[in-house]
C-alpha positions as CSV (number, residue, x, y, z in Angstrom):
1,M,93.5,143.5,99.5
2,T,93.1,141.1,101.7
3,I,92.4,142.1,105.4
4,A,92.7,140.2,108.2
5,F,91.6,140.6,112.1
6,Y,93.9,138.8,114.8
7,P,92.4,139.4,118.0
8,G,93.5,138.5,121.4
9,S,94.3,140.3,125.2
10,F,98.0,140.6,124.8
11,D,98.9,141.5,128.0
12,P,101.5,141.9,127.3
13,I,102.5,141.0,123.3
14,T,104.5,138.2,123.9
15,N,107.1,136.4,121.2
16,G,103.9,133.6,120.1
17,H,102.0,136.0,119.7
18,L,104.4,138.2,117.8
19,D,105.3,134.9,115.8
20,V,101.5,134.7,114.3
21,L,101.1,138.1,113.5
22,M,104.1,137.7,111.6
23,Q,102.8,134.7,110.2
24,A,99.6,137.2,108.9
25,L,101.2,139.9,107.3
26,N,102.5,136.7,105.1
27,V,98.9,135.7,104.0
28,A,96.9,139.2,104.5
29,D,97.9,142.5,102.9
30,T,96.9,144.5,106.4
31,V,96.4,143.2,110.0
32,V,94.0,144.5,112.3
33,V,95.0,144.0,115.7
34,G,92.7,143.3,118.1
35,I,92.8,143.7,121.5
36,G,90.3,142.3,123.6
37,V,88.5,145.3,126.7
38,Q,86.7,143.7,129.5
39,A,85.5,145.3,132.3
40,S,85.8,143.1,134.4
41,K,88.9,142.8,134.1
42,K,91.9,144.9,135.3
43,P,94.5,144.5,132.2
44,L,98.5,144.8,133.2
45,F,98.3,147.6,130.5
46,S,96.0,150.1,128.9
47,F,94.7,149.5,125.6
48,E,97.1,152.4,125.0
49,E,99.9,150.7,125.9
50,R,99.3,147.4,125.0
51,S,98.5,149.4,121.0
52,K,101.9,150.5,121.5
53,L,104.2,147.8,122.7
54,I,102.3,146.0,119.8
55,K,103.6,148.4,117.2
56,A,107.1,148.8,118.9
57,S,107.5,144.8,119.0
58,L,107.0,144.8,115.8
59,A,108.8,147.1,113.8
60,A,111.8,146.0,115.7
61,V,111.3,142.3,113.5
62,L,109.8,144.0,110.3
63,P,111.2,147.5,110.5
64,G,108.7,149.1,107.5
65,Q,106.1,146.8,108.3
66,E,103.8,148.9,110.8
67,D,101.7,150.7,108.6
68,R,100.0,147.0,107.0
69,V,99.3,147.0,111.0
70,S,95.9,148.5,113.0
71,V,95.4,148.3,116.3
72,V,92.0,148.5,117.5
73,S,89.5,147.5,120.8
74,F,86.8,146.1,121.0
75,S,84.4,144.0,124.0
76,K,82.9,142.3,121.9
77,L,82.0,139.6,119.8
78,A,85.2,139.4,118.0
79,I,84.0,138.1,114.6
80,D,81.6,141.0,114.7
81,V,84.3,143.6,114.5
82,A,86.1,141.4,111.8
83,R,82.8,141.9,109.5
84,E,83.3,145.5,111.2
85,N,86.8,145.7,109.4
86,N,86.1,144.5,106.4
87,A,88.3,141.5,107.5
88,T,88.0,138.5,105.1
89,L,90.9,136.1,107.4
90,L,90.0,135.7,111.2
91,M,93.6,134.8,112.4
92,R,94.1,132.3,115.0
93,G,97.7,131.0,116.7
94,L,98.1,127.1,117.8
95,R,100.5,125.7,120.5
96,D,99.1,122.3,120.9
97,G,95.6,120.3,120.0
98,S,94.1,121.3,122.7
99,D,94.1,125.2,121.4
100,L,93.3,123.3,118.4
101,D,89.9,121.4,119.2
102,Y,88.9,124.9,121.5
103,E,89.7,127.1,118.0
104,M,87.7,124.4,115.7
105,Q,84.8,124.8,117.9
106,M,85.4,128.6,117.6
107,A,85.8,128.1,114.1
108,G,82.4,126.7,113.5
109,M,80.4,128.6,115.4
110,N,82.0,132.0,113.9
111,R,81.7,130.9,110.5
112,Q,77.4,129.9,110.8
113,M,77.4,133.9,111.9
114,A,79.5,134.6,108.8
115,P,80.3,132.8,106.3
116,G,82.2,135.6,104.5
117,I,84.7,135.3,107.3
118,Q,87.6,132.6,107.0
119,T,89.2,131.3,110.2
120,V,93.0,130.6,109.6
121,F,95.0,128.6,111.7
122,L,98.6,129.6,112.4
123,P,101.3,127.4,114.1
124,A,102.9,129.1,116.8
125,S,107.0,127.9,116.7
126,P,108.2,125.0,119.2
127,L,110.0,128.1,120.9
128,N,106.7,130.0,121.4
129,R,104.7,126.8,121.8
130,P,105.1,127.4,125.8
131,I,104.2,130.8,125.9
132,T,101.2,132.4,127.3
133,A,100.9,136.2,128.3
134,T,99.2,135.1,131.8
135,L,102.3,132.7,132.3
136,V,104.5,135.7,131.6
137,R,102.4,138.3,134.2
138,Q,103.2,135.7,136.7
139,I,106.8,134.9,136.0
140,A,107.7,139.1,136.5
141,S,105.5,139.9,139.5
142,M,108.0,137.2,140.8
143,G,110.7,139.0,139.6
144,G,111.3,136.2,136.8
145,D,113.6,136.8,133.9
146,V,111.2,137.1,131.0
147,S,113.5,138.4,128.2
148,G,113.4,134.7,126.1
149,F,109.6,134.9,126.3
150,V,108.8,139.0,125.5
151,P,110.1,141.8,122.7
152,A,112.6,143.7,124.0
153,A,109.7,147.2,124.5
154,V,108.0,144.5,126.4
155,L,110.6,143.7,128.2
156,S,111.4,147.3,129.2
157,A,107.7,148.0,130.1
158,L,107.5,145.0,132.1
159,L,111.3,145.8,134.2
160,E,109.4,149.9,134.5
161,R,106.0,148.7,136.5
């Protein structure tokens, strides 16, 4: 069974994140989504809320596939958490060339630290390339419409805030 690890902040999960997660499920049998938790940062949503939003967003687009995805929190190196979860693949989404430059450096470092884990780059679909969770939070906090950038479950959660 192929296990992939997909790390990120997912605060909140966006259509871009969901796009990459669906692609990851085409490559791996199961995907462990790792939500990075940093004590120095104040997230918009708690780990528990982000976990529920990931599961609800996936259920809406791929009903019945939720059991193939688990969610864990982490506050150390992503490659170490991938190894702890028996992942052989590390999934990384790419939006543009600047993402590629950064991710190539990370992939090289990760490969040296964990040669048994292969980094897989998954391109975001053109519609999702400009979306970032940071921009979604900023637009939402100023009353802007983010409905085209996030799954329905996330939109509801943002509107409740």
